[in-house]
N, CA, C and O atoms as a GROMACS GRO file, in nm:
protein
  356
    1MET      N    1   0.420   0.042  -4.834
    1MET     CA    2   0.419   0.159  -4.736
    1MET      C    3   0.310   0.140  -4.627
    1MET      O    4   0.191   0.163  -4.649
    2LYS      N    5   0.364   0.091  -4.494
    2LYS     CA    6   0.258   0.137  -4.396
    2LYS      C    7   0.265   0.274  -4.324
    2LYS      O    8   0.355   0.356  -4.306
    3LEU      N    9   0.134   0.265  -4.291
    3LEU     CA   10   0.100   0.434  -4.252
    3LEU      C   11   0.040   0.404  -4.155
    3LEU      O   12  -0.047   0.319  -4.136
    4ILE      N   13   0.115   0.518  -4.051
    4ILE     CA   14   0.132   0.530  -3.956
    4ILE      C   15   0.031   0.683  -3.902
    4ILE      O   16   0.057   0.798  -3.936
    5ASP      N   17  -0.063   0.646  -3.829
    5ASP     CA   18  -0.157   0.749  -3.766
    5ASP      C   19  -0.087   0.791  -3.624
    5ASP      O   20  -0.043   0.725  -3.530
    6ILE      N   21  -0.102   0.985  -3.664
    6ILE     CA   22  -0.005   0.988  -3.551
    6ILE      C   23  -0.050   1.042  -3.450
    6ILE      O   24   0.028   1.082  -3.364
    7GLU      N   25  -0.207   1.060  -3.435
    7GLU     CA   26  -0.290   1.092  -3.252
    7GLU      C   27  -0.260   0.909  -3.221
    7GLU      O   28  -0.207   0.885  -3.112
    8ASP      N   29  -0.285   0.812  -3.294
    8ASP     CA   30  -0.254   0.622  -3.228
    8ASP      C   31  -0.117   0.657  -3.202
    8ASP      O   32  -0.102   0.631  -3.083
    9ALA      N   33  -0.004   0.704  -3.250
    9ALA     CA   34   0.107   0.723  -3.181
    9ALA      C   35   0.104   0.801  -3.044
    9ALA      O   36   0.142   0.744  -2.941
   10LYS      N   37   0.069   0.903  -3.043
   10LYS     CA   38   0.103   1.024  -2.958
   10LYS      C   39  -0.011   0.910  -2.843
   10LYS      O   40   0.068   0.890  -2.752
   11GLN      N   41  -0.104   0.855  -2.816
   11GLN     CA   42  -0.193   0.823  -2.735
   11GLN      C   43  -0.100   0.723  -2.660
   11GLN      O   44  -0.079   0.716  -2.539
   12LYS      N   45  -0.044   0.639  -2.772
   12LYS     CA   46   0.036   0.495  -2.754
   12LYS      C   47   0.187   0.576  -2.640
   12LYS      O   48   0.213   0.505  -2.542
   13LYS      N   49   0.224   0.632  -2.645
   13LYS     CA   50   0.355   0.731  -2.587
   13LYS      C   51   0.313   0.766  -2.433
   13LYS      O   52   0.372   0.746  -2.327
   14LYS      N   53   0.204   0.817  -2.459
   14LYS     CA   54   0.131   0.883  -2.367
   14LYS      C   55   0.130   0.771  -2.223
   14LYS      O   56   0.184   0.782  -2.112
   15ALA      N   57   0.000   0.607  -2.318
   15ALA     CA   58   0.016   0.530  -2.215
   15ALA      C   59   0.098   0.478  -2.174
   15ALA      O   60   0.067   0.402  -2.083
   16GLU      N   61   0.261   0.484  -2.215
   16GLU     CA   62   0.346   0.409  -2.184
   16GLU      C   63   0.444   0.478  -2.086
   16GLU      O   64   0.526   0.424  -2.012
   17LYS      N   65   0.404   0.665  -2.108
   17LYS     CA   66   0.494   0.714  -2.012
   17LYS      C   67   0.377   0.704  -1.867
   17LYS      O   68   0.431   0.731  -1.759
   18ARG      N   69   0.255   0.676  -1.863
   18ARG     CA   70   0.148   0.662  -1.732
   18ARG      C   71   0.196   0.541  -1.642
   18ARG      O   72   0.178   0.525  -1.521
   19LYS      N   73   0.263   0.456  -1.737
   19LYS     CA   74   0.262   0.317  -1.688
   19LYS      C   75   0.403   0.309  -1.640
   19LYS      O   76   0.432   0.224  -1.556
   20ALA      N   77   0.480   0.378  -1.681
   20ALA     CA   78   0.595   0.379  -1.633
   20ALA      C   79   0.625   0.468  -1.522
   20ALA      O   80   0.720   0.442  -1.448
   21LYS      N   81   0.517   0.619  -1.495
   21LYS     CA   82   0.542   0.629  -1.406
   21LYS      C   83   0.447   0.549  -1.259
   21LYS      O   84   0.487   0.570  -1.144
   22LYS      N   85   0.343   0.474  -1.282
   22LYS     CA   86   0.290   0.387  -1.165
   22LYS      C   87   0.408   0.268  -1.175
   22LYS      O   88   0.400   0.195  -1.076
   23ALA      N   89   0.511   0.230  -1.262
   23ALA     CA   90   0.550   0.095  -1.169
   23ALA      C   91   0.664   0.205  -1.059
   23ALA      O   92   0.716   0.168  -0.954
   24LEU      N   93   0.678   0.344  -1.123
   24LEU     CA   94   0.820   0.407  -0.999
   24LEU      C   95   0.764   0.425  -0.896
   24LEU      O   96   0.846   0.432  -0.805
   25ASN      N   97   0.643   0.438  -0.858
   25ASN     CA   98   0.573   0.502  -0.769
   25ASN      C   99   0.505   0.368  -0.710
   25ASN      O  100   0.410   0.410  -0.645
   26ALA      N  101   0.508   0.227  -0.702
   26ALA     CA  102   0.433   0.118  -0.655
   26ALA      C  103   0.501   0.103  -0.578
   26ALA      O  104   0.601   0.173  -0.567
   27PRO      N  105   0.463  -0.018  -0.474
   27PRO     CA  106   0.586  -0.036  -0.357
   27PRO      C  107   0.639  -0.152  -0.406
   27PRO      O  108   0.581  -0.212  -0.496
   28ASP      N  109   0.752  -0.197  -0.353
   28ASP     CA  110   0.833  -0.328  -0.386
   28ASP      C  111   0.738  -0.413  -0.385
   28ASP      O  112   0.619  -0.382  -0.371
   29ASN      N  113   0.792  -0.557  -0.404
   29ASN     CA  114   0.689  -0.640  -0.411
   29ASN      C  115   0.683  -0.740  -0.232
   29ASN      O  116   0.604  -0.823  -0.187
   30ASN      N  117   0.767  -0.697  -0.197
   30ASN     CA  118   0.807  -0.717  -0.055
   30ASN      C  119   0.700  -0.663   0.080
   30ASN      O  120   0.681  -0.680   0.200
   31LEU      N  121   0.640  -0.573  -0.060
   31LEU     CA  122   0.526  -0.451   0.078
   31LEU      C  123   0.412  -0.495   0.016
   31LEU      O  124   0.328  -0.410  -0.013
   32ILE      N  125   0.388  -0.632  -0.016
   32ILE     CA  126   0.258  -0.616  -0.088
   32ILE      C  127   0.199  -0.785  -0.104
   32ILE      O  128   0.234  -0.859  -0.196
   33THR      N  129   0.107  -0.823   0.000
   33THR     CA  130   0.077  -0.976   0.010
   33THR      C  131  -0.076  -1.016  -0.049
   33THR      O  132  -0.171  -0.941  -0.068
   34ILE      N  133  -0.066  -1.156  -0.071
   34ILE     CA  134  -0.263  -1.138  -0.169
   34ILE      C  135  -0.302  -1.251  -0.050
   34ILE      O  136  -0.232  -1.346  -0.018
   35SER      N  137  -0.405  -1.223  -0.006
   35SER     CA  138  -0.466  -1.361   0.066
   35SER      C  139  -0.493  -1.418  -0.013
   35SER      O  140  -0.493  -1.404  -0.135
   36PRO      N  141  -0.534  -1.524   0.086
   36PRO     CA  142  -0.644  -1.681   0.029
   36PRO      C  143  -0.729  -1.652  -0.070
   36PRO      O  144  -0.742  -1.708  -0.179
   37ASP      N  145  -0.813  -1.515  -0.005
   37ASP     CA  146  -0.951  -1.470  -0.094
   37ASP      C  147  -0.920  -1.420  -0.263
   37ASP      O  148  -0.995  -1.424  -0.360
   38GLY      N  149  -0.697  -1.349  -0.244
   38GLY     CA  150  -0.714  -1.309  -0.380
   38GLY      C  151  -0.693  -1.136  -0.356
   38GLY      O  152  -0.619  -1.074  -0.432
   39LYS      N  153  -0.765  -1.067  -0.242
   39LYS     CA  154  -0.745  -0.923  -0.218
   39LYS      C  155  -0.566  -0.890  -0.202
   39LYS      O  156  -0.493  -0.912  -0.104
   40LYS      N  157  -0.546  -0.855  -0.283
   40LYS     CA  158  -0.404  -0.768  -0.205
   40LYS      C  159  -0.380  -0.680  -0.109
   40LYS      O  160  -0.467  -0.593  -0.101
   41TYR      N  161  -0.310  -0.674  -0.048
   41TYR     CA  162  -0.264  -0.590   0.125
   41TYR      C  163  -0.168  -0.519   0.079
   41TYR      O  164  -0.096  -0.572  -0.006
   42PHE      N  165  -0.138  -0.377   0.125
   42PHE     CA  166   0.012  -0.328   0.111
   42PHE      C  167   0.025  -0.293   0.258
   42PHE      O  168  -0.071  -0.278   0.333
   43LEU      N  169   0.151  -0.281   0.292
   43LEU     CA  170   0.210  -0.274   0.423
   43LEU      C  171   0.232  -0.076   0.469
   43LEU      O  172   0.327  -0.004   0.439
   44PHE      N  173   0.134  -0.047   0.530
   44PHE     CA  174   0.139   0.087   0.606
   44PHE      C  175   0.225   0.077   0.695
   44PHE      O  176   0.262  -0.024   0.755
   45SER      N  177   0.272   0.221   0.708
   45SER     CA  178   0.372   0.327   0.883
   45SER      C  179   0.194   0.360   0.926
   45SER      O  180   0.086   0.386   0.871
   46VAL      N  181   0.238   0.344   1.022
   46VAL     CA  182   0.141   0.483   1.130
   46VAL      C  183   0.208   0.494   1.224
   46VAL      O  184   0.263   0.410   1.295
   47ARG      N  185   0.202   0.657   1.228
   47ARG     CA  186   0.294   0.703   1.340
   47ARG      C  187   0.239   0.772   1.429
   47ARG      O  188   0.187   0.856   1.355
   48TYR      N  189   0.207   0.806   1.542
   48TYR     CA  190   0.157   0.849   1.623
   48TYR      C  191   0.243   0.895   1.769
   48TYR      O  192   0.338   0.839   1.824
   49VAL      N  193   0.191   0.980   1.793
   49VAL     CA  194   0.316   1.108   1.911
   49VAL      C  195   0.202   1.007   2.097
   49VAL      O  196   0.082   0.979   2.106
   50TYR      N  197   0.329   0.983   2.212
   50TYR     CA  198   0.241   0.949   2.252
   50TYR      C  199   0.396   1.032   2.359
   50TYR      O  200   0.515   1.021   2.329
   51LYS      N  201   0.329   1.118   2.494
   51LYS     CA  202   0.369   1.164   2.598
   51LYS      C  203   0.529   1.215   2.506
   51LYS      O  204   0.638   1.161   2.525
   52GLN      N  205   0.508   1.305   2.431
   52GLN     CA  206   0.563   1.348   2.316
   52GLN      C  207   0.697   1.303   2.283
   52GLN      O  208   0.801   1.358   2.319
   53LYS      N  209   0.686   1.206   2.215
   53LYS     CA  210   0.760   1.095   2.194
   53LYS      C  211   0.670   1.027   2.020
   53LYS      O  212   0.553   0.989   2.014
   54ASN      N  213   0.760   1.030   1.912
   54ASN     CA  214   0.716   1.007   1.825
   54ASN      C  215   0.726   0.756   1.818
   54ASN      O  216   0.813   0.672   1.838
   55PHE      N  217   0.617   0.757   1.789
   55PHE     CA  218   0.610   0.587   1.759
   55PHE      C  219   0.592   0.549   1.638
   55PHE      O  220   0.577   0.640   1.557
   56THR      N  221   0.587   0.416   1.591
   56THR     CA  222   0.514   0.394   1.438
   56THR      C  223   0.499   0.242   1.499
   56THR      O  224   0.544   0.185   1.599
   57PHE      N  225   0.403   0.198   1.376
   57PHE     CA  226   0.409   0.048   1.389
   57PHE      C  227   0.373   0.010   1.275
   57PHE      O  228   0.377   0.109   1.202
   58GLU      N  229   0.324  -0.127   1.191
   58GLU     CA  230   0.288  -0.184   1.046
   58GLU      C  231   0.164  -0.220   1.101
   58GLU      O  232   0.118  -0.273   1.202
   59LEU      N  233   0.133  -0.176   1.008
   59LEU     CA  234  -0.050  -0.172   0.953
   59LEU      C  235  -0.086  -0.272   0.833
   59LEU      O  236  -0.090  -0.180   0.751
   60TRP      N  237  -0.115  -0.388   0.752
   60TRP     CA  238  -0.156  -0.448   0.643
   60TRP      C  239  -0.290  -0.421   0.611
   60TRP      O  240  -0.384  -0.466   0.677
   61ALA      N  241  -0.306  -0.338   0.497
   61ALA     CA  242  -0.442  -0.300   0.430
   61ALA      C  243  -0.451  -0.276   0.303
   61ALA      O  244  -0.368  -0.219   0.232
   62THR      N  245  -0.574  -0.331   0.266
   62THR     CA  246  -0.603  -0.284   0.074
   62THR      C  247  -0.576  -0.130   0.051
   62THR      O  248  -0.545  -0.098  -0.064
   63SER      N  249  -0.585  -0.037   0.140
   63SER     CA  250  -0.587   0.047   0.078
   63SER      C  251  -0.551   0.188   0.195
   63SER      O  252  -0.577   0.185   0.316
   64LYS      N  253  -0.500   0.282   0.138
   64LYS     CA  254  -0.499   0.398   0.284
   64LYS      C  255  -0.640   0.411   0.346
   64LYS      O  256  -0.662   0.371   0.461
   65LYS      N  257  -0.741   0.471   0.262
   65LYS     CA  258  -0.898   0.432   0.357
   65LYS      C  259  -0.882   0.300   0.406
   65LYS      O  260  -0.892   0.294   0.528
   66ASP      N  261  -0.865   0.216   0.362
   66ASP     CA  262  -0.834   0.131   0.462
   66ASP      C  263  -0.824   0.092   0.563
   66ASP      O  264  -0.900   0.035   0.642
   67ALA      N  265  -0.658   0.145   0.566
   67ALA     CA  266  -0.570   0.192   0.710
   67ALA      C  267  -0.666   0.299   0.824
   67ALA      O  268  -0.689   0.279   0.944
   68VAL      N  269  -0.699   0.390   0.755
   68VAL     CA  270  -0.695   0.457   0.804
   68VAL      C  271  -0.859   0.400   0.904
   68VAL      O  272  -0.873   0.433   1.021
   69ASN      N  273  -0.955   0.321   0.836
   69ASN     CA  274  -1.067   0.299   0.881
   69ASN      C  275  -0.980   0.120   0.969
   69ASN      O  276  -1.008   0.020   1.037
   70ARG      N  277  -0.950   0.139   0.950
   70ARG     CA  278  -0.829  -0.018   1.111
   70ARG      C  279  -0.808   0.060   1.231
   70ARG      O  280  -0.841   0.018   1.342
   71ILE      N  281  -0.732   0.219   1.203
   71ILE     CA  282  -0.696   0.223   1.330
   71ILE      C  283  -0.868   0.336   1.357
   71ILE      O  284  -0.882   0.365   1.476
   72CYS      N  285  -0.924   0.362   1.310
   72CYS     CA  286  -1.037   0.431   1.411
   72CYS      C  287  -1.119   0.294   1.431
   72CYS      O  288  -1.218   0.316   1.501
   73SER      N  289  -1.108   0.141   1.384
   73SER     CA  290  -1.187   0.054   1.460
   73SER      C  291  -1.104  -0.004   1.596
   73SER      O  292  -1.143  -0.083   1.681
   74ILE      N  293  -0.946   0.081   1.582
   74ILE     CA  294  -0.897   0.027   1.718
   74ILE      C  295  -0.936   0.078   1.850
   74ILE      O  296  -0.947   0.029   1.963
   75GLN      N  297  -0.965   0.267   1.760
   75GLN     CA  298  -1.076   0.338   1.847
   75GLN      C  299  -1.128   0.277   1.916
   75GLN      O  300  -1.098   0.225   2.023
   76ARG      N  301  -1.223   0.281   1.851
   76ARG     CA  302  -1.331   0.220   1.903
   76ARG      C  303  -1.381   0.115   1.989
   76ARG      O  304  -1.485   0.145   2.048
   77PHE      N  305  -1.330  -0.013   2.014
   77PHE     CA  306  -1.328  -0.124   1.973
   77PHE      C  307  -1.197  -0.192   2.125
   77PHE      O  308  -1.098  -0.122   2.146
   78PRO      N  309  -1.212  -0.298   2.194
   78PRO     CA  310  -1.158  -0.304   2.275
   78PRO      C  311  -0.991  -0.382   2.204
   78PRO      O  312  -1.011  -0.451   2.104
   79VAL      N  313  -0.895  -0.375   2.232
   79VAL     CA  314  -0.809  -0.431   2.203
   79VAL      C  315  -0.714  -0.509   2.281
   79VAL      O  316  -0.696  -0.473   2.398
   80GLU      N  317  -0.642  -0.624   2.229
   80GLU     CA  318  -0.578  -0.750   2.273
   80GLU      C  319  -0.453  -0.677   2.231
   80GLU      O  320  -0.424  -0.641   2.117
   81VAL      N  321  -0.382  -0.661   2.349
   81VAL     CA  322  -0.212  -0.666   2.346
   81VAL      C  323  -0.109  -0.759   2.410
   81VAL      O  324  -0.080  -0.780   2.528
   82SER      N  325  -0.063  -0.808   2.297
   82SER     CA  326   0.016  -0.919   2.358
   82SER      C  327   0.208  -0.902   2.283
   82SER      O  328   0.256  -0.883   2.172
   83GLN      N  329   0.258  -0.923   2.418
   83GLN     CA  330   0.394  -0.923   2.374
   83GLN      C  331   0.488  -1.020   2.267
   83GLN      O  332   0.479  -1.141   2.288
   84ILE      N  333   0.541  -0.993   2.201
   84ILE     CA  334   0.606  -1.107   2.113
   84ILE      C  335   0.718  -1.131   2.186
   84ILE      O  336   0.786  -1.032   2.213
   85HIS      N  337   0.762  -1.257   2.231
   85HIS     CA  338   0.857  -1.309   2.256
   85HIS      C  339   0.932  -1.393   2.142
   85HIS      O  340   1.006  -1.484   2.182
   86SER      N  341   0.922  -1.372   2.010
   86SER     CA  342   1.024  -1.515   1.971
   86SER      C  343   1.009  -1.468   1.816
   86SER      O  344   0.888  -1.467   1.793
   87ILE      N  345   1.069  -1.436   1.721
   87ILE     CA  346   1.047  -1.440   1.582
   87ILE      C  347   1.136  -1.570   1.516
   87ILE      O  348   1.258  -1.568   1.530
   88ILE      N  349   1.078  -1.669   1.453
   88ILE     CA  350   1.112  -1.774   1.372
   88ILE      C  351   1.111  -1.714   1.167
   88ILE      O  352   1.004  -1.727   1.109
   89GLN      N  353   1.199  -1.673   1.109
   89GLN     CA  354   1.241  -1.664   1.002
   89GLN      C  355   1.283  -1.830   0.900
   89GLN      O  356   1.328  -1.823   0.785
   0.00000   0.00000   0.00000
């Protein structure tokens, strides 16, 4: 007969629930990319208001904090803006 540790079984069940919840909240695979040096980057949407209208753009960052830091960097340093004429897929 096999003895089962009830506390161990409860802990395993809790861990499985946490893992399932985390998987549900995880971004889709097409919204994650990995850099050549192995860092994971996630796609963030940035919304802002200009002349009483809402605008958004996308930004790749390693975390929400990294995304905010990148936005702050845009505000502090000169930015180059170029129009995109074509996208080849």
